[in-house]
Backbone as a ProteinNet text record, in pm:
[ID]
protein_1_A
[PRIMARY]
MKYFIAHLLTGDAKRYHARIVRALKDTHRIPLPKRNSPPHITIKPPFECGLMGIVEVERELRAFARAHSAPRYTLKGFGRFGFKTMYWDMAPRSEAITFVRSLIRHLNAEVRWLPRAPLEGRKLHASIARHLDRKTAARVWRTVKQYSPEYRGSLDTVCVMKKVKDRWVVRTIIIVPRTEQLPLQHAGI
[TERTIARY]
-221.3	-292.9	-196.2	-197.2	-61.1	-199.9	-187.6	-183.6	-105.4	-194.2	-62.3	-164.8	-130	-187.9	-163.6	-277.7	-275.7	-363.1	-336.8	-417	-453.4	-602.7	-641.2	-692.8	-644.9	-639.1	-746.9	-875	-1009	-1035.9	-1147.3	-1206.8	-1092.4	-1065.3	-953.9	-812.4	-770.9	-632.6	-658.2	-768.6	-774.4	-766.1	-835.9	-828.5	-721.4	-667.8	-553	-432.6	-492.5	-312.7	-368.9	-518.1	-516.8	-517.1	-537.2	-512.7	-344	-248.6	-83.5	-83.8	-99.8	-58.6	-122.2	-232.8	-331.1	-188.5	-154.1	-71	82.6	114.9	273.7	285	99	108.4	67	41.3	51.8	122.5	203.5	311.4	413.3	430.6	594.4	571.3	459.8	437.1	455.4	452.4	460.9	332.2	353.7	240.9	202.4	35.5	-75.5	30.5	49.9	53.5	-117.7	-59.5	-174.2	-248.1	-402.7	-477	-514.8	-389.5	-407.7	-455.5	-378.1	-424.3	-492.9	-584.4	-603.3	-483	-489.6	-398	-398.5	-232.1	-296.6	-133.1	-120	-30.2	25	81.5	202.4	193.5	127	181.3	249.2	228.3	282.1	269.7	388.1	447.5	336.8	345.4	278.7	359.4	262.8	305.2	191	218.3	153.9	69.8	-3.8	-78.2	-215.4	-264.3	-405.3	-493.7	-569.3	-745.3	-683.3	-697.9	-671.9	-518.6	-457.9	-360.4	-388.8	-504.4	-566.3	-601.7	-742.2	-800.7	-710.2	-628.5	-556.8	-478.7	-471.5	-378.9	-547	-633.5	-737.5	-789.1	-775.1	-825.8	-691.6	-587.7	-484.8	-487.2	-528.3	-563.1	-676.6	-768.8	-853.2	-871.1	-789.8	-742.4	-670.9	-576.6	-484	-577.6	-677.2	-724.6	-834.9	-888	-1015.3	-889.1	-769.7	-684.3	-641.7	-630.8	-548.2	-688.6	-677.7	-753	-645.6	-726.2	-682.9	-597.5	-456.8	-327.2	-403	-336.3	-343.3	-200.2	-191.3	-132.1	-115.8	-46.7	-19.4	81.7	28.2	102	169.5	259.6	347.7	473.2	466.2	567.7	589	702.9	728.8	848.4	873.3	1002.1	1046	1154.9	1194.1	1300.5	1259.5	1358.1	1403.9	1552.8	1653.8	1595.9	1596.6	1527.3	1429.3	1360.6	1271.4	1096.8	1156.6	1017.8	982.2	821.9	836	668.6	723.3	621.5	568.7	468.9	396	433.3	430.3	586.3	493.5	507.9	380.9	527	458.8	566.4	634.3	777.2	797.5	764.1	806.4	705.2	573.3	509	355.9	358.7	216.2	157.2	161.1	116.2	75.2	202.6	321.5	457.6	459.9	416.7	440	357.2	227.7	93.6	139.3	190.5	213.5	314.1	422.1	573.3	498.9	383.2	295.8	303.5	185.4	119.6	185.3	280.6	397.2	495.6	552	559.1	494	337.5	167.9	187.5	175	147.9	296.6	392	488.5	527.1	459.9	481.5	375.3	255.6	171.1	119.5	185.5	126.9	313.7	383.5	526.8	526.7	449.5	467.9	486.5	404.6	429.2	545.4	584.3	738.7	744.1	861.4	899.6	962.5	963	1036	1140.4	1235.6	1344.8	1343.4	1252.6	1245.5	1073.5	1017.6	861.7	801.7	735.8	694.6	828.6	881.5	1018.1	978.7	966.3	908.4	801.8	675.6	556	502.1	451	420.3	285.4	306.5	204.4	257.3	264.2	322.9	300.3	316.7	304.7	317.9	449	492.7	574.5	629.7	721.6	764.4	870.2	954.7	964.7	1050.4	1112.2	1211.3	1274	1370.1	1505.2	1609.5	1683.3	1603	1621.4	1592.4	1449.3	1334.4	1213.3	1240.7	1300.1	1301.9	1335.7	1458	1468	1382	1316.7	1167.3	1113.6	1020.8	927.4	964.1	1075	1142.4	1184.7	1186.1	1178.7	1114.2	924.3	817.4	729.1	775.6	695.4	756.7	880.2	957.7	883.6	798.8	765.6	625.6	580.2	433.6	500.5	377.2	369.9	232.5	167	90.5	81.2	-29.9	-25.3	-203.4	-181.5	-332.2	-300.6	-372.5	-414.5	-533.3	-499.4	-624.8	-611.2	-640.3	-680.6	-650.8	-575.3	-502.3	-616.7	-789	-896.8	-916.5	-828.9	-939	-748.4	-760.4	-659.9	-712.4	-663.4	-736.4	-626.3	-704.5	-645.9	-672.9	-573.7	-568.7	-577.1	-585.8	-600.2	-576.1	-482.2	-476	-544.6	-629.3	-699.9	-663	-639.1	-547.9	-434.5	-455.4	-336.2	-361	-486.5	-540.1	-589.1	-544.8	-553.2	-689.6	-797	-898.3	-929.3	-984.9	-1055.6	-1073.8	-1023.6	-1103.3	-1140.4	-1080	-1136.6	-1116.2	-1155.5	-1130.9	-1161.8	-1037.7	-1078	-1099.5	-1199.2	-1192.8	-1115.3	-1061.4	-968.4	-1042.4	-1085.3	-1186.8	-1113.1	-1212.4	-1140.3	-1144.5	-1042	-1129.4	-1182.9	-1137.9	-1148.7	-1222.9	-1294.2	-1318.4	-1181.4	-1130.4	-1007.7	-1054.7	-1066.4	-1069.4	-954.2	-936	-789.4	-821.5	-642.8	-623	-598.6	-562.4	-537	-439.7	-346.4	-254.4	-167.9	-177.4	-79.8	-169.5	-97.9	-194.8	-349.5
-2126.4	-2045.5	-1904.1	-1787.6	-1680.7	-1598	-1470.3	-1353.9	-1289.1	-1105.4	-1031.7	-940	-815.3	-784.7	-594.6	-544.6	-454.9	-323	-191.8	-131.8	-35.9	-32.3	-16.9	111.6	243.8	367.9	365.3	473	524.7	579.2	644.2	784.1	869	995.4	1108	1058.7	929.7	907.6	781.8	759.2	613.3	706.1	766.5	898.7	960.4	1006.3	1057.6	930.3	875	748.7	706.8	620.8	598.8	734.7	888.4	998	992.9	977.2	950.7	844.4	665.7	634.8	636	697.6	723.5	844	943.6	1047.4	1014.1	889.3	842.1	763	679.1	587.3	630.6	782.4	871.7	914.9	973.7	1044.7	1001.6	926.9	794.8	670.4	644	533.8	423.2	409.4	294.7	198.2	82.1	-2.8	59.4	20.4	85.3	-75.5	-74.4	-177.9	-255.5	-382.5	-507.8	-450.6	-481.6	-445.9	-540.9	-664.1	-751.8	-731.5	-592.4	-591.1	-398.1	-385.7	-228.5	-182.3	6.7	51.6	18.6	45.6	-15.6	3.4	50.7	58.2	-110.4	-198.8	-305.9	-315.1	-372.9	-395.2	-548	-639.7	-792.5	-869	-824	-890.2	-1026.5	-1102.9	-1226.7	-1336.4	-1393.7	-1545.5	-1649.8	-1775	-1893.4	-1934.1	-1977.2	-2032.8	-2132	-2253.8	-2279.9	-2175.2	-2235.4	-2177.5	-2172	-2243.1	-2235	-2141.5	-2132.6	-2012	-1881.4	-1865	-1707.3	-1651.9	-1770.9	-1767.5	-1723.2	-1822.2	-1733.4	-1600.8	-1548.9	-1441.7	-1346.6	-1353.6	-1274.6	-1252.7	-1341.3	-1361.9	-1256.8	-1282.9	-1185.9	-1045.7	-969.1	-893.9	-789	-894.9	-800.3	-776.8	-873.7	-840.1	-710	-675.5	-599.8	-464.9	-485.5	-384.8	-315.8	-412.1	-410.2	-252.4	-308.3	-277.3	-127.6	-117.8	38.4	138	232.7	318.7	369.8	404.7	403.9	510.8	495.7	612	728	831.4	923.4	900.5	901.2	912	1074	1083.5	1155.2	1030.5	1079.1	1078.2	1169.4	1219	1296.5	1280.5	1352.5	1339.5	1195.1	1152.6	1071.1	1026.6	895.7	792.8	713.5	652.2	514.1	423.4	303.4	229.1	158.6	253.4	205.1	304.1	216.5	272.2	216.7	66.3	-10.4	21.5	69.9	157.4	289.8	293.3	449.1	439	527.4	558.2	630.8	629.8	775.6	786.7	840.7	800.3	829.6	765.9	815.1	896	976.3	1112.7	1002.5	1081.5	1013.3	1055.6	973	1014.9	1007.2	950.4	884.2	813.1	831	770.3	627.6	602	491.4	462.8	454.6	364	298.7	338.5	348.2	262.8	272.2	135.9	15.2	62.3	-78.7	-150.7	-100.4	-197	-230.7	-192.2	-299.9	-362.1	-379.6	-464.6	-569.8	-512.5	-669.8	-770.5	-676.8	-717.1	-782.5	-764.1	-848.4	-940	-951.6	-1075.8	-1137.2	-1148.5	-1230.1	-1302.1	-1265.4	-1254.7	-1371.6	-1384.4	-1442	-1550.6	-1546.2	-1620.2	-1668.2	-1792.5	-1782.1	-1820	-1872.6	-1973.1	-1842.5	-1759.1	-1643	-1579.6	-1588.7	-1551.3	-1388.8	-1392.7	-1262.7	-1175.9	-1079.5	-1034.3	-903.4	-911.2	-852.1	-661	-615.9	-470.4	-413.4	-548.9	-510.9	-408.5	-257.5	-177.3	-70.8	-118.4	26.6	103.2	99.1	198.4	177.8	301.9	209.1	333.8	269.3	364.4	280.5	326	338.8	375.9	181.8	178.7	296.6	350.6	384.9	359.1	300.2	263.5	154.5	44.7	-49.2	-150.4	-221.7	-277	-173	-87	42.5	11.2	15.1	14.7	173.8	175.9	308.1	376.7	417.3	543.2	600.5	494	539.5	568.8	474.9	565	690	730.1	890.9	987.8	917	1027	1024	947.7	908	987.6	997.7	1059.7	1203.2	1251.7	1378	1432.5	1373.8	1394.7	1409.7	1295.3	1312.6	1415	1423.8	1514.6	1649.4	1705.4	1856.3	1840.5	1700.9	1732.8	1712.2	1800	1737.6	1758.3	1578.6	1564.3	1537.7	1553.3	1540.5	1498	1360.7	1313.4	1328.6	1366.3	1330.2	1203	1109.9	1007.4	929.5	839.4	759.1	596.3	533	356.3	326.9	309.2	282.4	124.8	84.5	-47.7	-127.5	-307.9	-334.1	-490	-540	-582.3	-741.9	-823.1	-931.4	-989.5	-984.2	-999.7	-1097.4	-1197.6	-1354	-1327.4	-1406.7	-1439.4	-1553	-1472.8	-1600	-1550.1	-1684.5	-1697.7	-1575	-1452.7	-1365.1	-1248.4	-1230.5	-1140.9	-1141.1	-1008.9	-1043.6	-974.3	-1078.2	-978.1	-957.8	-922.6	-846.4	-992.6	-1045.7	-1193.6	-1186.9	-1055.2	-1014.8	-859.5	-741.5	-606.7	-533.6	-550.3	-557.9	-369.2	-346.2	-220.2	-160.4	-90.1	-8	83.1	70.1	206.8	373.3	464.6	625.2	679.2	777.3	834.3	972	1004.2	1147.2	1138.5	1185.3	1186.8	1303.9	1250.1	1324.5	1354.3	1525.2	1490.1	1520.1	1471.6	1455.5	1595.4	1553.7	1744	1684.4	1774.9	1772.7	1868.6	1819	1937	1835	1892.2	1823.9	1802.4	1725.1	1668.5	1651.2
-110.5	-145.6	-121.3	-204.6	-223.6	-124.6	14.4	21.4	37.3	59.6	121.6	161	223.4	376.5	314.4	309.1	272	306.2	250.5	314.4	171.3	131.5	-7.7	-35.3	-112	-121.8	-167.4	-131.7	-166	-171.1	-265.3	-249.4	-355.6	-279.2	-380.4	-392.7	-259.9	-342.8	-433.3	-429.8	-555	-625	-684.2	-811.6	-883.1	-774.2	-776.9	-854.5	-761.1	-806.8	-977.8	-983.5	-1117.4	-1194.7	-1177.8	-1257.7	-1325.6	-1221	-1214.9	-1342.2	-1298.4	-1339.3	-1480.5	-1545.5	-1695.6	-1746.6	-1655.1	-1695.6	-1768.1	-1668.7	-1723.3	-1836.4	-1832.8	-1932.9	-2085.4	-2067.6	-2195.1	-2214.9	-2134.6	-2154.8	-2252.7	-2155.6	-2114.1	-2194.8	-2268.9	-2318.6	-2263.6	-2107.3	-2004.2	-2002.5	-2040.1	-1992.4	-1859.7	-1858.9	-1753.5	-1673.5	-1533.1	-1467.2	-1467.4	-1491.3	-1466.9	-1371.3	-1348.4	-1272.2	-1172.7	-1176.3	-1098.7	-973.8	-936.4	-776.2	-775.7	-665.2	-662.2	-596.2	-598.7	-558.4	-410.9	-326.4	-260	-174.3	-44.9	54.1	156.3	88.1	120.5	268.9	328.1	485.3	527.6	456.5	446.8	310.8	256.8	109	126.5	0.8	-46.6	40.5	89.8	157.3	86.8	130	136.3	220.1	259.8	333.4	275	381.7	359.1	433.3	391.9	466.6	635.3	695.9	864.6	885.9	815.4	841.8	791.8	676.8	667.2	787.8	811.6	972.7	1070.4	1100.2	1214.7	1183.2	1076.5	1069	1011.3	994.2	1021.8	1178	1242.5	1393.1	1434.8	1399.7	1504.4	1418.7	1311	1273.5	1321.6	1324	1424.6	1565.3	1641	1730.2	1797	1701.7	1675.1	1640.7	1572.7	1517.1	1621	1704.9	1797.1	1942.3	1932	2034.4	2001.2	1883.5	1815.2	1767.3	1720.3	1664.1	1535.2	1437.4	1273	1309.3	1243.1	1224.8	1127.6	1105.8	998.5	932	804.7	740.1	651	560	442.2	324.7	221.1	143.1	17.6	7.5	-36.2	-115	-231.4	-345.5	-355	-413.8	-508.1	-453.5	-484.3	-424.2	-576.5	-540.3	-630.6	-582.4	-584.9	-592	-672.3	-660.7	-810.5	-924.3	-1058.1	-1164.1	-1204.5	-1128.5	-1188.4	-1131.4	-1053	-974.2	-910	-903.5	-891.2	-784.8	-719.9	-638.8	-511.8	-517	-446	-293.3	-227.9	-93.2	50.9	161.5	264.8	317.4	362.6	460.1	620.4	580.3	714.3	866	916.8	1092.2	1097.5	1004.3	1030.7	1152.2	1185.5	1274	1206	1082.6	1001.4	1044.5	983.1	991.1	1141.7	1253.1	1366.8	1389.4	1358.3	1371	1239.4	1162.3	1078.8	1146.5	1218.3	1212.4	1378.3	1434.2	1533	1543.3	1406	1341.9	1303.1	1223.1	1137.4	1275.9	1420.4	1533.7	1581.3	1573.5	1652.2	1525.9	1428.2	1344	1369.5	1333.2	1374.8	1492.9	1606.4	1775.3	1743.7	1695.4	1707.2	1650.9	1522.8	1405.9	1352.3	1421.8	1442.8	1270.8	1187	1076.9	960.1	999.7	871.8	852.4	714.6	677.7	692.1	753.1	787.1	661.8	586.4	509	557.9	486.3	568.3	607.9	508.8	488.4	527.4	517.4	582.4	663.1	610.6	712.3	706.4	616.5	629	542.5	420.2	355.8	281.2	365	300.6	155.8	84.7	-34.2	-96.5	-236.2	-324.3	-478.7	-487.1	-656.2	-754	-848.9	-968.3	-1075.6	-1091.2	-1239.7	-1167.9	-1236.9	-1207.8	-1350.8	-1304.2	-1398.6	-1504.5	-1528.8	-1575.5	-1617.2	-1801	-1787.5	-1776.1	-1781.5	-1697.5	-1790.7	-1946.2	-2011.1	-1928.6	-1958.9	-1961.1	-1792.2	-1686	-1570.2	-1520.2	-1610.3	-1586.3	-1641	-1788.8	-1798.6	-1722.8	-1622.3	-1556	-1451.4	-1377.7	-1240.9	-1291.3	-1394.7	-1456.9	-1394.3	-1476.8	-1498.3	-1317	-1278.8	-1147.7	-1002.6	-1023.5	-949.2	-985.5	-1046.4	-1073.8	-1029	-941.6	-876.3	-730.6	-678.8	-504.4	-478	-457.6	-426.9	-297.6	-255.3	-93.1	-69.1	-13.2	63.1	197.9	310.2	409.6	447.1	495.3	536	671.5	669	804.6	749	792	772.5	862.5	817.2	843	874.9	742.1	670.5	716.3	680	680.1	591.8	463.7	423.6	352.7	347.1	337.3	193.4	83.4	-5.3	-47.4	-179.1	-233.9	-321.6	-388.4	-540	-582.2	-716.4	-761.9	-946.5	-1012.8	-1105.3	-1101.8	-1230.2	-1186.5	-1146.2	-1072.6	-1014.8	-855.8	-813.4	-625.1	-595.8	-526	-512.1	-318.2	-280.2	-166.6	-108.9	16.1	100.9	266.3	289.8	417.6	423	442	471	643.2	746.1	885.7	930.3	990	1039.5	1136.6	1132.5	1229.6	1281	1413	1443.8	1433.6	1409.9	1390.5	1479.4	1516.1	1640.8	1602.1	1464.4	1402.3	1203.7	1177.9	993.6	1027.9	901.8	834.2	694.5	638.3	466.2	432.1	274.8	263.2	121.1	136	77.8	-29.8	-182.5	-307.7	-312.5	-412.8	-476.2	-574.3	-709.3	-789.2	-946.2	-1015.9	-1125.4	-1137.1
[MASK]
+++++++++++++++++++++++++++++++++++++++++++++++++++++++++++++++++++++++++++++++++++++++++++++++++++++++++++++++++++++++++++++++++++++++++++++++++++++++++++++++++++++++++++++++++++++++++++++

């Protein structure tokens, strides 16, 4: 079975993500991303394992969550990977980046069979457009760089996503305790 680990966007962040994706579709006639996964920030990219393996991963995620509090993060502006993927960027020097890197180190140390991805935890983001050609990517980039959305939130959940046919569904939600409630802020579209 295939799995990945993520933080799901919720509330205002999820609604803004949906609006920007819809606006890009309407303005640039790009296909909406297949809703085979909810809007998220990837923590650990897809990997394969059996039931006992994912139970071990979930046990380690819970242990890590119990020992930490939910870090703050800010999604601010947009970035791109080459021309094919545009994303809503996580601000650098975020507490969440340190948290995610620590979580990945913990998983890699405690779950030795878990595959390691070379760039995991290096560029946290929420994709807004993927599989673009060069011409469309140039138009989309000119559009999104005009906006400066900013949301502040808390990485208060870590989710294990499971591949079922052609969709990713939530298998487990692990709560990371908050030290305080943070309002989300909005600017942009």
